[in-house]
N, C-alpha and C positions, 0 to 999 in steps of 0.2 A: 539414405545416408547424407545427402546434401542438406536436408532440413536440420539434421543434428549438428552439422558443422556451423550452419548459419545461426541456429539458436544458441549454440555454445558461445559463439563470438558475441552475440547480443547480450547474453547473460554476463559474460566477463566484462563487457562494456558497462552494463548497468551496475555491477558490483563496484567497478572503479568509480562510477558516478556517485554511488553512496559514500565511498571513502572520501571523495573530493568534497562533497557537501558536509560531511562530518568535520573534515579538516578546516573548512571555512566557517564552521559553527552555524551552518544553515539548518542543521537537524541535530537532535540530541543523540547521545550515545545509544539510548534505548531504541530510538527510531532507526538508527543505523544498523543495530543488531537485528531488529525485526525485519527490515528490508533485506539485509544480507542473508538471513535465514530463508526468506521467501525466494530470492533469486538463486541461492545455492540449491534449494529443493527443486526448483524448476530445472536447473542444470542437471541434477542427478536423474530426475524423471526423464529428461530428454535423452541422456546418455544410456540409461538403464530402464527402459519402459516396463520391463518385467517386474521391477520393484513396485511400481504403481499397481500392477495386477495383483500382486501378493497382498499389498496393503488393502486393496479393495475387498479381497476375499476375507481378510481378517476383520475388517469393519462390518462385513455382513451384506455387502451389495450382492444382490441375486445375480446380476449379469456378470459379476466378477471381472469386469474390464477396468483397467486403470484409468482410462480416459474418462469414464463416468465419474470416478472419484475426483479427478483433476477438475472436471467441469463443475461439480458440486462445490468444491472448495473455492474455485475461482468466482463463482456466482456469490457465494456467501461472503467472501472477502470484498467483492465489489459493493455489495449492499452495505457492509460495515463501513467501508471508506466513504460511501455516499452519505451515510448517516453522520459520520464524523464531520464531513464538509458542511452539511446542513447545520449542525450544532455550532460549528465555528463561525459560519456566516451570520447566524442569528446573534451570537455574542458580539461580533463586530458591529452589526446594525444597532444593538443596544448601546454599545460604547459610543458610536457616532452620535446617536440621539442624545446621550448625556452631554457630550462635548458641545453639540449645537445648542442645547438648552442653556448650558453654562455660559456660552459666548453671548447668546441672546439676552440673558439676564444681566450680564456684565455690561453690554452695550446699553441696555435700558437704564441702568443705574448711573451710567456716565453722562447720559443726556439730560 
């Protein structure tokens, strides 16, 4: 029971952080809804773990334990977020290279 209380408090904190970031326009509405759904789902699974068990059975997991489903989803989400970060970093590196080339050519023409 204490883990449920602690996790619920953390989930509520994270949902408020999502709202704060949306208010400051640090994230888009779409991102806020996505993260809000993720944290809400985590809260539901923590408070009602039997729901994850039923969903695992519906999905067809042979072990039929909800924690397996949660782990599979968490790993998949982590890989997806790592991929997005990689793509974002690559785009930033390309943009920086373009800016540096532009500045270098501008400096060359001025001299």
